[in-house]
MITI-882579 format. One record per residue (C-alpha): residue number from 1; y, z, x; residue in one letter. Coordinates in steps of 0.02 Angstrom, whole numbers, plus 50000, padded with zeros to 5 digits. Layout:
BEGIN
   pos       v       w       u   code
   NUM       Y       Z       X      A
...
***
This chain:
BEGIN
   pos       v       w       u   code
     1   55665   52641   52383      M
     2   55583   52701   52545      P
     3   55503   52851   52461      G
     4   55422   52758   52315      R
     5   55291   52619   52293      V
     6   55253   52505   52146      C
     7   55150   52571   52001      C
     8   55003   52454   52033      C
     9   54987   52507   52215      C
    10   55014   52691   52174      A
    11   54856   52700   52069      A
    12   54753   52638   52216      L
    13   54825   52760   52344      R
    14   54738   52926   52385      P
    15   54800   53074   52286      R
    16   54869   53169   52437      Y
    17   54976   53020   52484      K
    18   55042   53004   52307      R
    19   55086   53189   52309      L
    20   55173   53173   52477      V
    21   55270   53019   52421      D
    22   55329   53108   52264      N
    23   55419   53247   52361      I
    24   55542   53120   52432      F
    25   55686   53078   52312      P
    26   55767   52910   52294      E
    27   55925   52977   52374      D
    28   55892   53092   52522      P
    29   56053   53185   52483      K
    30   55964   53258   52330      D
    31   55846   53353   52444      G
    32   55664   53397   52421      L
    33   55592   53373   52246      V
    34   55540   53553   52212      K
    35   55425   53517   52064      A
    36   55325   53390   52162      D
    37   55326   53505   52314      M
    38   55243   53640   52209      E
    39   55109   53516   52157      K
    40   55079   53468   52339      L
    41   55068   53649   52391      T
    42   54943   53689   52251      F
    43   54839   53540   52300      Y
    44   54839   53592   52484      A
    45   54788   53769   52441      V
    46   54653   53711   52321      S
    47   54584   53579   52440      A
    48   54616   53644   52617      P
    49   54504   53510   52690      E
    50   54643   53385   52647      K
    51   54773   53477   52753      L
    52   54740   53374   52908      D
    53   54764   53212   52810      R
    54   54922   53277   52729      I
    55   54989   53325   52900      G
    56   54944   53157   52976      A
    57   55028   53062   52835      Y
    58   55185   53168   52845      L
    59   55189   53139   53032      A
    60   55173   52952   53005      E
    61   55319   52951   52883      R
    62   55425   53061   52995      L
    63   55396   52952   53147      T
    64   55446   52797   53049      R
    65   55602   52882   52981      D
    66   55655   52944   53152      V
    67   55642   52770   53225      V
    68   55742   52698   53080      R
    69   55870   52840   53090      H
    70   55836   52897   52913      R
    71   55879   53075   52956      Y
    72   55891   53132   52776      G
    73   55707   53097   52748      Y
    74   55668   53179   52914      V
    75   55747   53340   52853      L
    76   55646   53330   52691      I
    77   55482   53301   52787      A
    78   55512   53451   52902      M
    79   55555   53562   52754      E
    80   55393   53511   52670      A
    81   55295   53548   52829      L
    82   55374   53720   52843      D
    83   55327   53764   52664      Q
    84   55149   53705   52687      L
    85   55131   53808   52846      L
    86   55193   53965   52760      M
    87   55080   53939   52608      A
    88   54916   53887   52688      C
    89   54811   54007   52794      H
    90   54635   53943   52815      S
    91   54515   53877   52945      Q
    92   54569   53699   52904      S
    93   54749   53731   52955      I
    94   54710   53696   53138      K
    95   54715   53505   53124      P
    96   54870   53519   53017      F
    97   54955   53621   53153      V
    98   54920   53484   53277      E
    99   55009   53359   53165      S
   100   55151   53481   53142      F
   101   55173   53507   53330      L
   102   55168   53320   53355      H
   103   55311   53299   53232      M
   104   55410   53439   53315      V
   105   55385   53353   53483      A
   106   55453   53190   53410      K
   107   55608   53278   53352      L
   108   55636   53364   53520      L
   109   55616   53198   53612      E
   110   55751   53115   53508      S
   111   55926   53107   53577      G
   112   56005   53170   53417      E
   113   56061   53352   53436      P
   114   56036   53388   53251      K
   115   55855   53333   53259      L
   116   55826   53438   53415      Q
   117   55895   53590   53326      V
   118   55791   53548   53173      L
   119   55632   53536   53275      G
   120   55672   53699   53363      T
   121   55699   53792   53199      N
   122   55532   53729   53132      S
   123   55444   53781   53291      F
   124   55520   53956   53282      V
   125   55457   53974   53103      K
   126   55285   53919   53160      F
   127   55289   54042   53305      A
   128   55314   54187   53183      N
   129   55157   54142   53085      I
   130   55004   54245   53132      E
   131   54851   54134   53132      E
   132   54685   54204   53075      D
   133   54588   54131   53222      T
   134   54644   54089   53398      P
   135   54661   53911   53459      S
   136   54575   53884   53625      Y
   137   54628   53704   53653      H
   138   54812   53709   53606      R
   139   54938   53709   53748      R
   140   55126   53719   53747      Y
   141   55168   53637   53913      D
   142   55276   53504   53832      F
   143   55374   53631   53731      F
   144   55407   53741   53883      V
   145   55475   53593   53979      S
   146   55578   53526   53834      R
   147   55654   53692   53783      F
   148   55695   53731   53965      S
   149   55784   53564   53980      A
   150   55883   53600   53822      M
   151   55941   53765   53901      C
   152   56027   53661   54037      H
   153   56115   53544   53915      S
   154   56275   53468   53985      C
   155   56339   53379   53830      D
   156   56525   53338   53846      P
   157   56561   53419   53678      D
   158   56563   53610   53708      P
   159   56508   53649   53530      E
   160   56359   53531   53538      I
   161   56316   53594   53712      Q
   162   56319   53773   53651      N
   163   56213   53728   53500      E
   164   56079   53640   53604      I
   165   56071   53782   53730      R
   166   56049   53909   53592      I
   167   55910   53803   53518      A
   168   55825   53792   53688      G
   169   55832   53981   53712      I
   170   55763   54013   53537      R
   171   55626   53887   53572      G
   172   55576   53978   53732      I
   173   55577   54140   53635      Q
   174   55461   54061   53507      G
   175   55342   53997   53641      V
   176   55335   54171   53719      V
   177   55299   54256   53555      R
   178   55167   54128   53505      K
   179   55073   54131   53668      T
   180   55081   54318   53693      V
   181   55007   54349   53523      N
   182   54875   54216   53554      D
   183   54710   54250   53640      E
   184   54759   54124   53773      L
   185   54921   54215   53812      R
   186   54885   54207   53999      A
   187   54935   54024   54003      T
   188   55120   54060   53980      I
   189   55121   54170   54136      W
   190   55064   54032   54251      E
   191   55189   53997   54391      P
   192   55226   53820   54331      Q
   193   55287   53889   54165      H
   194   55380   54040   54233      M
   195   55470   53928   54358      D
   196   55548   53838   54209      K
   197   55573   53979   54084      I
   198   55653   54113   54194      V
   199   55784   54002   54281      P
   200   55833   53929   54112      S
   201   55869   54101   54042      L
   202   55960   54157   54200      L
   203   56064   53997   54198      F
   204   56134   54037   54026      N
   205   56162   54219   54069      M
   206   56254   54169   54227      Q
   207   56363   54031   54150      K
   208   56432   54138   54012      I
   209   56462   54281   54133      E
   210   56564   54164   54243      D
   211   56671   54111   54094      I
   212   56698   54291   54042      D
   213   56751   54337   54218      S
   214   56883   54200   54216      R
   215   56958   54242   54048      I
   216   56949   54430   54068      G
   217   56841   54560   53981      P
   218   56788   54496   53809      P
   219   56816   54595   53653      S
   220   56669   54673   53563      S
   221   56586   54531   53466      P
   222   56521   54549   53291      S
   223   56338   54533   53248      A
   224   56359   54352   53193      G
   225   56447   54307   53355      V
   226   56309   54386   53459      K
   227   56181   54272   53376      E
   228   56283   54120   53429      E
   229   56311   54182   53606      N
   230   56188   54098   53728      P
   231   56213   54237   53855      S
   232   56164   54376   53734      V
   233   56020   54274   53664      L
   234   55956   54230   53838      A
   235   55965   54412   53893      E
   236   55869   54470   53740      N
   237   55737   54337   53771      C
   238   55727   54387   53955      F
   239   55703   54569   53908      R
   240   55568   54524   53782      E
   241   55478   54417   53910      L
   242   55478   54556   54040      L
   243   55428   54687   53913      G
   244   55270   54588   53875      R
   245   55222   54567   54059      A
   246   55067   54657   54119      T
   247   54999   54710   54287      Y
   248   54923   54542   54330      G
   249   55071   54431   54288      N
   250   55220   54540   54335      M
   251   55248   54453   54501      N
   252   55247   54279   54421      N
   253   55390   54333   54308      A
   254   55495   54409   54448      V
   255   55479   54281   54588      R
   256   55576   54142   54498      P
   257   55724   54263   54491      V
   258   55734   54262   54681      F
   259   55723   54072   54686      A
   260   55866   54057   54561      H
   261   55976   54181   54654      L
   262   55941   54094   54819      D
   263   55974   53919   54753      Y
   264   56138   53965   54670      H
   265   56191   54081   54814      R
   266   56214   54232   54703      L
   267   56178   54367   54833      W
   268   56359   54365   54892      D
   269   56441   54421   54784      P
   270   56292   54503   54702      N
   271   56358   54568   54536      E
   272   56247   54449   54438      F
   273   56096   54489   54547      A
   274   56121   54676   54519      V
   275   56136   54652   54330      S
   276   55977   54544   54329      C
   277   55872   54675   54417      F
   278   55941   54814   54310      K
   279   55880   54716   54160      I
   280   55712   54691   54245      I
   281   55689   54874   54291      M
   282   55736   54937   54119      Y
   283   55631   54805   54027      S
   284   55465   54816   54117      I
   285   55341   54957   54091      Q
   286   55377   55104   54205      A
   287   55210   55100   54293      Q
   288   55247   54924   54358      Y
   289   55412   54968   54442      S
   290   55334   54969   54615      H
   291   55288   54784   54594      H
   292   55471   54739   54580      V
   293   55516   54847   54730      I
   294   55380   54763   54832      Q
   295   55446   54592   54785      E
   296   55623   54640   54837      I
   297   55560   54705   55003      L
   298   55461   54546   55031      G
   299   55612   54439   54993      H
   300   55716   54543   55112      L
   301   55590   54503   55249      D
   302   55601   54318   55206      V
   303   55792   54318   55215      R
   304   55805   54429   55370      K
   305   55890   54290   55469      R
   306   56022   54256   55338      D
   307   56203   54311   55347      S
   308   56240   54497   55342      P
   309   56321   54488   55171      R
   310   56167   54407   55095      V
   311   56056   54542   55167      R
   312   56177   54676   55110      A
   313   56172   54602   54935      G
   314   55982   54609   54931      I
   315   55983   54788   54994      I
   316   56108   54840   54861      Q
   317   55994   54763   54730      V
   318   55852   54865   54805      L
   319   55960   55021   54792      L
   320   55988   54991   54606      E
   321   55803   54958   54579      A
   322   55754   55113   54675      V
   323   55879   55218   54579      A
   324   55794   55169   54416      I
   325   55615   55177   54484      A
   326   55642   55349   54562      A
   327   55655   55422   54387      K
   328   55482   55359   54344      G
   329   55332   55294   54439      S
   330   55364   55230   54614      I
   331   55182   55201   54657      G
   332   55114   55180   54833      P
   333   55271   55099   54903      T
   334   55362   55254   54965      V
   335   55324   55234   55150      L
   336   55331   55045   55135      E
   337   55509   55055   55070      V
   338   55566   55166   55213      F
   339   55470   55070   55344      N
   340   55544   54903   55288      T
   341   55720   54974   55278      L
   342   55708   55052   55451      L
   343   55644   54888   55520      K
   344   55793   54796   55448      H
   345   55908   54931   55515      L
   346   55844   54891   55688      R
   347   55866   54704   55655      I
   348   56045   54733   55600      S
   349   56084   54832   55758      V
   350   56007   54692   55862      D
   351   56119   54564   55777      F
   352   56272   54672   55801      E
   353   56239   54696   55986      L
   354   56199   54511   56013      S
   355   56363   54463   55930      D
   356   56454   54586   56040      R
   357   56374   54516   56198      H
   358   56413   54338   56146      S
   359   56593   54387   56112      S
   360   56607   54458   56287      A
   361   56568   54285   56357      E
   362   56670   54182   56234      S
   363   56804   54266   56132      V
   364   56802   54210   55951      T
   365   56900   54266   55800      L
   366   56747   54288   55690      S
   367   56656   54413   55801      T
   368   56741   54567   55731      S
   369   56707   54510   55553      S
   370   56522   54485   55595      K
   371   56512   54661   55666      E
   372   56596   54730   55511      N
   373   56472   54635   55402      D
   374   56327   54710   55499      E
   375   56404   54882   55471      R
   376   56402   54842   55285      I
   377   56215   54804   55298      V
   378   56183   54965   55393      Q
   379   56281   55070   55270      N
   380   56187   54990   55125      A
   381   56020   55031   55208      I
   382   56072   55211   55238      I
   383   56130   55232   55059      Q
   384   55965   55162   54996      T
   385   55862   55275   55108      I
   386   55965   55427   55062      G
   387   55963   55395   54876      F
   388   55778   55356   54873      F
   389   55734   55508   54979      G
   390   55844   55628   54880      S
   391   55754   55581   54718      N
   392   55580   55612   54786      L
   393   55486   55775   54754      P
   394   55491   55901   54895      D
   395   55316   55867   54959      Y
   396   55353   55682   54978      Q
   397   55525   55714   55047      R
   398   55456   55819   55189      S
   399   55340   55674   55235      E
   400   55486   55553   55233      I
   401   55587   55669   55345      M
   402   55445   55671   55470      M
   403   55428   55482   55455      F
   404   55612   55448   55488      I
   405   55618   55573   55631      M
   406   55470   55487   55712      S
   407   55573   55326   55716      K
   408   55722   55404   55805      V
   409   55723   55350   55988      P
   410   55709   55514   56083      V
   411   55696   55526   56270      L
   412   55520   55574   56324      G
   413   55438   55534   56156      T
   414   55361   55372   56094      A
   415   55443   55292   55942      S
   416   55323   55209   55822      Q
   417   55420   55049   55791      S
   418   55603   55064   55838      L
   419   55574   55044   56023      D
   420   55743   55063   56109      P
   421   55688   54986   56274      S
   422   55771   54819   56237      N
   423   55926   54891   56158      L
   424   56007   54979   56303      G
   425   56106   55140   56292      D
   426   56228   55072   56163      L
   427   56091   55006   56050      G
   428   55990   55166   56065      T
   429   56142   55268   56017      R
   430   56175   55156   55866      R
   431   55995   55173   55808      I
   432   56001   55362   55831      Q
   433   56161   55378   55731      I
   434   56098   55266   55590      M
   435   55932   55357   55575      L
   436   56010   55529   55583      L
   437   56134   55479   55447      R
   438   55985   55422   55343      S
   439   55897   55585   55377      L
   440   56054   55682   55329      L
   441   56055   55599   55158      M
   442   55869   55629   55132      V
   443   55885   55814   55173      T
   444   56033   55838   55056      S
   445   55984   55957   54918      G
   446   55814   55997   54995      Y
   447   55762   56176   54956      K
   448   55606   56235   55048      A
   449   55522   56397   55001      T
   450   55504   56444   55184      T
   451   55599   56383   55335      I
   452   55435   56335   55420      S
   453   55406   56205   55285      N
   454   55580   56133   55311      A
   455   55573   56136   55502      L
   456   55393   56111   55560      P
   457   55372   56094   55750      P
   458   55338   55904   55746      P
   459   55505   55886   55660      F
   460   55606   56022   55745      L
   461   55563   55976   55925      D
   462   55629   55796   55922      P
   463   55777   55848   55813      L
   464   55835   55972   55944      L
   465   55795   55856   56088      S
   466   55921   55859   56233      P
   467   55937   55670   56221      S
   468   56018   55694   56050      L
   469   56152   55803   56130      M
   470   56231   55670   56240      E
   471   56354   55615   56107      D
   472   56475   55716   56001      S
   473   56434   55622   55841      E
   474   56247   55643   55868      L
   475   56267   55830   55888      R
   476   56368   55839   55729      Q
   477   56234   55747   55632      L
   478   56096   55860   55701      V
   479   56193   56016   55652      L
   480   56227   55949   55477      E
   481   56042   55911   55454      I
   482   56001   56088   55508      L
   483   56127   56154   55382      H
   484   56044   56056   55241      N
   485   55875   56129   55285      L
   486   55926   56308   55325      I
   487   56049   56334   55182      D
   488   55936   56376   55035      R
   489   56068   56467   54931      H
   490   56212   56342   54939      D
   491   56324   56451   55048      N
   492   56381   56312   55165      R
   493   56531   56262   55061      A
   494   56595   56442   55069      K
   495   56587   56438   55259      L
   496   56674   56272   55281      R
   497   56802   56277   55421      G
   498   56804   56395   55568      I
   499   56919   56544   55536      R
   500   56935   56732   55544      I
   501   56876   56788   55372      I
   502   56971   56945   55319      P
   503   56841   57002   55192      D
   504   56670   56918   55189      V
   505   56628   57000   55022      S
   506   56757   56888   54938      D
   507   56647   56738   54978      L
   508   56510   56807   54863      K
   509   56373   56748   54980      I
   510   56200   56733   54904      K
   511   56052   56790   55007      R
   512   55874   56856   54989      D
   513   55775   56974   55094      K
   514   55700   56880   55240      I
   515   55517   56841   55213      S
   516   55373   56867   55332      R
   517   55355   56680   55355      Q
   518   55537   56667   55408      D
   519   55520   56813   55527      V
   520   55370   56729   55606      S
   521   55467   56566   55619      F
   522   55611   56649   55712      M
   523   55489   56732   55833      K
   524   55413   56564   55873      K
   525   55561   56446   55864      H
   526   55717   56554   55863      G
   527   55747   56523   56048      Q
   528   55753   56336   56013      Q
   529   55893   56360   55888      L
   530   55989   56476   56004      Y
   531   55968   56356   56148      R
   532   56033   56209   56047      H
   533   56189   56306   55995      I
   534   56216   56372   56172      Y
   535   56205   56200   56253      L
   536   56306   56123   56113      G
   537   56451   56238   56151      C
   538   56453   56184   56334      K
   539   56480   55999   56301      E
   540   56646   55932   56364      E
   541   56671   55806   56223      D
   542   56671   55938   56086      N
   543   56806   55921   55955      V
   544   56859   56037   55815      Q
   545   56721   55975   55698      K
   546   56589   56021   55827      N
   547   56652   56200   55837      F
   548   56661   56211   55647      E
   549   56480   56154   55631      L
   550   56424   56273   55768      L
   551   56507   56417   55676      F
   552   56422   56366   55514      T
   553   56255   56358   55604      S
   554   56273   56536   55669      L
   555   56331   56599   55500      A
   556   56189   56515   55403      L
   557   56061   56580   55527      T
   558   56130   56754   55498      T
   559   56123   56736   55309      I
   560   55952   56654   55292      E
   561   55849   56709   55442      L
   562   55922   56867   55520      A
   563   55830   57032   55530      N
   564   55878   57170   55654      E
   565   55792   57082   55799      E
   566   55877   56915   55761      V
   567   56046   57003   55746      V
   568   56026   57070   55923      I
   569   55980   56897   55986      D
   570   56131   56819   55901      L
   571   56246   56948   55979      I
   572   56171   56913   56150      R
   573   56201   56728   56118      L
   574   56382   56760   56070      A
   575   56414   56865   56225      I
   576   56333   56730   56333      A
   577   56450   56600   56257      L
   578   56597   56712   56295      Q
   579   56539   56722   56475      D
   580   56526   56533   56481      V
   581   56710   56521   56437      A
   582   56765   56659   56556      I
   583   56664   56616   56711      I
   584   56671   56427   56682      N
   585   56534   56373   56799      E
   586   56526   56208   56704      D
   587   56710   56168   56738      N
   588   56750   56147   56555      L
   589   56926   56094   56501      P
   590   57040   56234   56445      M
   591   57032   56176   56264      F
   592   56843   56193   56264      N
   593   56850   56366   56342      R
   594   56975   56427   56214      C
   595   56874   56343   56076      G
   596   56717   56438   56129      V
   597   56814   56601   56131      M
   598   56880   56565   55956      A
   599   56703   56523   55897      L
   600   56637   56688   55963      V
   601   56779   56784   55881      A
   602   56753   56701   55712      A
   603   56566   56728   55716      Y
   604   56566   56909   55773      L
   605   56696   56946   55639      N
   606   56578   56870   55511      F
   607   56423   56955   55582      L
   608   56502   57128   55592      S
   609   56548   57122   55407      Q
   610   56376   57056   55358      M
   611   56280   57198   55441      I
   612   56417   57322   55390      A
   613   56414   57437   55542      V
   614   56585   57523   55541      P
   615   56597   57552   55730      A
   616   56550   57371   55764      F
   617   56678   57308   55637      C
   618   56810   57419   55717      Q
   619   56779   57350   55892      H
   620   56783   57169   55832      V
   621   56941   57197   55730      S
   622   57027   57281   55877      K
   623   56990   57136   55994      V
   624   57051   57009   55863      I
   625   57211   57106   55836      E
   626   57243   57112   56022      T
   627   57213   56925   56037      R
   628   57331   56887   55894      S
   629   57470   56974   55993      V
   630   57430   56933   56174      E
   631   57316   56777   56170      A
   632   57325   56687   56003      A
   633   57242   56535   56082      Y
   634   57079   56634   56078      F
   635   57081   56628   55887      L
   636   57029   56476   55782      P
   637   57186   56475   55676      E
   638   57288   56439   55833      T
   639   57180   56340   55953      I
   640   57134   56208   55823      F
   641   57311   56168   55774      K
   642   57380   55999   55819      D
   643   57499   56073   55945      K
   644   57439   56227   56037      C
   645   57502   56293   56203      D
   646   57351   56318   56314      L
   647   57349   56445   56457      P
   648   57338   56387   56636      T
   649   57196   56507   56675      S
   650   57090   56646   56598      L
   651   57103   56817   56678      E
   652   56935   56901   56690      K
   653   57010   57074   56704      D
   654   57093   57075   56533      E
   655   56953   57174   56452      K
   656   57048   57209   56291      D
   657   57036   57024   56246      L
   658   56847   57016   56262      F
   659   56701   57081   56162      F
   660   56611   57206   56274      L
   661   56424   57230   56276      T
   662   56433   57418   56305      N
   663   56548   57443   56156      K
   664   56435   57339   56043      I
   665   56278   57428   56104      A
   666   56358   57597   56075      E
   667   56412   57552   55897      S
   668   56245   57476   55847      L
   669   56141   57610   55931      G
   670   56219   57741   55821      G
   671   56162   57646   55667      S
   672   55979   57636   55716      G
   673   55975   57465   55802      Y
   674   55865   57442   55956      N
   675   56000   57395   56082      V
   676   55893   57393   56240      E
   677   55889   57203   56243      R
   678   56079   57192   56234      L
   679   56084   57237   56419      S
   680   55979   57083   56458      V
   681   56092   56931   56467      P
   682   56042   56780   56364      Y
   683   55972   56634   56464      V
   684   55912   56477   56370      P
   685   55732   56427   56388      Q
   686   55687   56281   56500      V
   687   55592   56141   56411      T
   688   55494   55993   56477      D
   689   55628   55875   56413      E
   690   55757   55956   56525      D
   691   55666   55883   56675      R
   692   55674   55708   56598      L
   693   55847   55719   56521      S
   694   55987   55607   56580      R
   695   56110   55748   56549      R
   696   56171   55871   56677      K
   697   56055   55954   56799      S
   698   55953   56095   56727      I
   699   56037   56205   56856      V
   700   56195   56180   56751      D
   701   56101   56229   56595      T
   702   56003   56379   56659      V
   703   56099   56457   56801      S
   704   55999   56548   56932      L
   705   56141   56668   56952      Q
   706   56214   56738   56790      V
   707   56380   56829   56802      D
   708   56424   56935   56650      I
   709   56547   57069   56603      L
   710   56453   57231   56623      S
   711   56433   57339   56471      G
   712   56417   57501   56569      S
   713   56555   57472   56697      N
   714   56701   57371   56631      T
   715   56786   57360   56800      E
   716   56644   57288   56900      D
   717   56555   57126   56875      K
   718   56366   57138   56876      V
   719   56284   57005   56983      D
   720   56110   56970   56920      N
   721   56024   56853   57041      T
   722   55844   56799   57021      E
   723   55770   56749   57188      E
   724   55655   56598   57179      I
   725   55537   56576   57326      T
   726   55403   56449   57370      F
   727   55266   56576   57334      E
   728   55337   56610   57160      A
   729   55343   56426   57119      L
   730   55166   56399   57186      K
   731   55101   56542   57080      K
   732   55187   56475   56925      A
   733   55110   56302   56952      I
   734   54936   56377   56976      E
   735   54953   56481   56818      N
   736   55010   56328   56724      N
   737   54855   56233   56783      G
   738   54739   56372   56725      L
   739   54824   56374   56556      E
   740   54799   56187   56539      E
   741   54615   56205   56579      Q
   742   54595   56339   56447      E
   743   54684   56232   56318      K
   744   54573   56084   56358      E
   745   54417   56192   56344      K
   746   54469   56257   56173      R
   747   54511   56080   56116      R
   748   54338   56018   56165      L
   749   54255   56160   56071      V
   750   54355   56125   55913      I
   751   54323   55938   55927      E
   752   54137   55968   55947      K
   753   54127   56073   55790      F
   754   54229   55943   55695      Q
   755   54133   55787   55747      K
   756   53957   55837   55805      A
   757   53811   55831   55679      P
   758   53769   55997   55598      F
   759   53589   55993   55659      E
   760   53644   55972   55840      E
   761   53767   56117   55828      I
   762   53639   56229   55745      A
   763   53505   56189   55876      A
   764   53624   56221   56022      Q
   765   53686   56385   55947      C
   766   53507   56442   55921      E
   767   53464   56401   56103      T
   768   53617   56495   56165      K
   769   53579   56643   56054      A
   770   53399   56654   56117      N
   771   53457   56644   56297      L
   772   53587   56780   56267      L
   773   53455   56888   56182      H
   774   53340   56872   56333      D
   775   53479   56919   56453      R
   776   53528   57071   56351      L
   777   53346   57126   56346      A
   778   53338   57114   56535      Q
   779   53495   57218   56554      I
   780   53431   57352   56437      L
   781   53266   57356   56532      E
   782   53356   57375   56698      L
   783   53466   57514   56628      T
   784   53334   57617   56538      I
   785   53175   57584   56639      R
   786   53217   57496   56801      P
   787   53076   57413   56899      P
   788   53017   57496   57060      P
   789   53115   57445   57212      S
   790   53008   57350   57337      P
   791   53118   57404   57480      S
   792   53189   57563   57408      G
   793   53364   57493   57395      T
   794   53391   57522   57206      M
   795   53507   57667   57165      T
   796   53588   57733   57007      I
   797   53759   57808   57035      T
   798   53906   57841   56922      A
   799   53825   57753   56776      G
   800   53799   57588   56871      H
   801   53624   57522   56906      A
   802   53614   57435   57075      H
   803   53469   57327   57127      Y
   804   53484   57255   57300      H
   805   53662   57320   57296      S
   806   53710   57206   57150      V
   807   53798   57298   57004      P
   808   53732   57260   56832      V
   809   53906   57235   56762      Y
   810   53930   57090   56884      E
   811   53788   56989   56806      M
   812   53855   56827   56733      K
   813   53830   56790   56548      F
   814   53816   56609   56498      P
   815   53959   56534   56400      D
   816   53918   56519   56217      L
   817   53992   56342   56213      F
***
C-alpha cells in the first residue's frame, strides 16, 4: 500500500512522518483518516517547531502522488494541509506556509483541471487566514501569473472552461485579499501585476456580456447561479480591487483598462467601456475620482489621431465619469477638463474641414460619413462640457463661463488657444457655434444673485461682439445665453413664441423689485444690450426664431431689470425699431420690415400691461386693433405664418398703424414718468469693434441723419441732422488723447502702490508732504504779511495778492505722485 510501510521500518521513522503516513488510508476512496488526523493536529499544536518538517514531508508525498497520477491521495494531502493551516497559529507556521504554497503551485502547474481547482480552493482558504506577523520575503508573482492564465482558459469543453475561469478569478481575489491585508500590500499594485490582473477580469466580464447580448437579456439568476457566473464573479473582484486602491496606486489599477479596451477595439461601440468606467467610478473612493478623469483625458490626447468614432467613444466615457464625479469631489481638474475638451473640439473641426477640402479635390463616398462622425465627436464634447458645467457650484460655473468665452474666436480680441487664423471663415464660424453651444449648456439653470455677477464686463463685451452677429445661428445662441443669465425667476417658458398676449396677468410672471446693483448695471451696460437688440433686428437673414428670441430678450429685460428709466429707454428702442422698418435705410426685405413691426407691437403690448398705465395700454390696443383690420401683416400671428401676403410698400402717412411718440409721452407723463428723453431718438453707441468689424459700414449702423415720426406733429417728418466737421473730429481726437493720458497716469499710480516697497512709498510721501507744507507756508506768508516790494509793483486787489503782477492762485503745486 502506498500509504503504509512495514512494521520494522515504521519504528525507525520519525514520529511526525509516522503520523503523516497514518492519515492516508489503504484505499483513497475512504478519504482522510479522521482519528489519525486529530493525532497529527494535536502533535503539530503541541510541537509547533515540527510544522516545517510536517509541511515538507506532505509536500514530498504530494509531489510524488501528482507525478504518479494518484489524485485520490493528492486530495487527502491537501485536505490535511488545510486543516493544519486552520488549527495552527504560531511563529513557526511561516516555514509550513512555504511548503503549503509550494504544493499549491504544483497543483496549479498540472494540466488536470480538477487539481487546478483543488489548488485554487486551498489557496483561497489560506488567503482568508489572518497571520499574526507579516511575511516580508513572501511574494505571489507566480500565483498572479497562473491565476491570470486560468482566467483566459480556452478548454474545448465549455463546462471545464467555465470551471477553470471561475477558479482563476477566485484565485486572483484571494491574492488581492492576502496582499492587501499584508504589510507588503504595495507589491500587488505594481504595474507588472496589474497588467495581468485587470485584463483577466475584464476579459471574463466582456466575454459573458457578448454571449448575453447574442442570446437576449438573461433572466434574473439565483444566488447559486451568480456564484458560478464568471462575469458576476469577475465584476465583484474588480470592484473589490478598486475599492482597496489608494492615492498612490490608483493610476496603476486604471491604466490597464485603457490597454484592454484599445487592444480589443472596444471604444466603438463603447457599451462595455462605459459599463467598465461606471464600475470604476462607483467603486473607488470619492476623493480619487479626479485621478480617473485625468487618466481619461490623457488617453484622449494619446488617441487624438484615431477615427472619430473612437474619440467619440472615449468622450462619452468621460461624460459618464464626469456625471458621477460631479456629485462628489472633482479635485483640481475642472479647468483641465474644459481645456482638454476645447482643444479636441478644435481638432475635430480641423479634421472636418480637411476632409471637406480633400473631398472638393477628389469626390469620395466616405467623405459625408466622416463629416457626420466628426459631428458626433463635437456633439459628445458639447454634452460633456454642458453636463459638467451645469453640475458645478455657481462660483466655479462663472469661472468656466469666462474660460469658455475667452476661447471663442472674436474679431479684435486674442483667443488663448483656439486661434482661428488657420481655419478660415468657415472654421471660425464652426468653432464659434460649438463653443457658444457649450456655453449655452453651462449657463442653463444658472441663477446669479445680481446681474453683474452673471454678466461681468470681461464676459459681456465679447459675448455681444459684432463679429458674433454675422450669422443667424450665432445670434440665436447669443440671445439664448443671455436668456439663461437674465431669467432668474424661470419666466422664459411663459414667454415662448412671439405673440400679442391678451392678458399678461394670466402668465403669472414672477418678479422681484429691482436691486441697486441691477440699476447700476443697467446704467453702465444697458446701452450694450439695447444696441445688440437694435442691430440684431436689422439683419437681413433673420428668421422667425430670431424675432421670437428678440421678443423674449426685451420681455425678460423688462421683468428683471426695468425701472422707470429703463422703461423709457426700452420704449425709445421700440420706436427706433419701428422707424427702421418704416424708413428702411438698410434696404431690408419686406418680410424683415413686417417682422420688426410685429416685434414692436408684441413687445409694447407686453410692456404696457406690465407697467399698467391705462392711457398707454389704450393707445397700444387701438393701434393693434387697427392693424388687425387694415394691416394684419404687422402682427406676429399673421406675418409668421407659412403663407402670408406681404405688402408691396409701407406708407409712411398711415399714422393709425404706428405707435406715436407724442401719444406715448402724453400717456406716461400723466402717470408721473419723466418723458423728456422720449423726444430724443435712440441711436446705438459706437464701439471700437465697429471700426474693425467685417459687417456693414458703421454709417449703416449709426446713421448721421435720423428720420423719425414726430411726436408733436404727426403730419411732418422731423429731420434731425448732426453736422460733423473737421474741427469737431479734431477736437474729439484731442479729448480722447487727454483721456488716455489720464488713464495711463492713474494706472501708473496704482501699479506703484501695488508693487513698490512700503519704505520707498513712505519716504516719497513724506518728501512730498514736506514740500507741500513749505509751499503752503509761503502762500500764507504772502497773503497775511507780504514782503516789501523792491520796485513797488506788489498790489492787493479784490482778494488777490500780486507780486510782480503774478497772482497767487496761479502758483503751481507739485503733483503728489
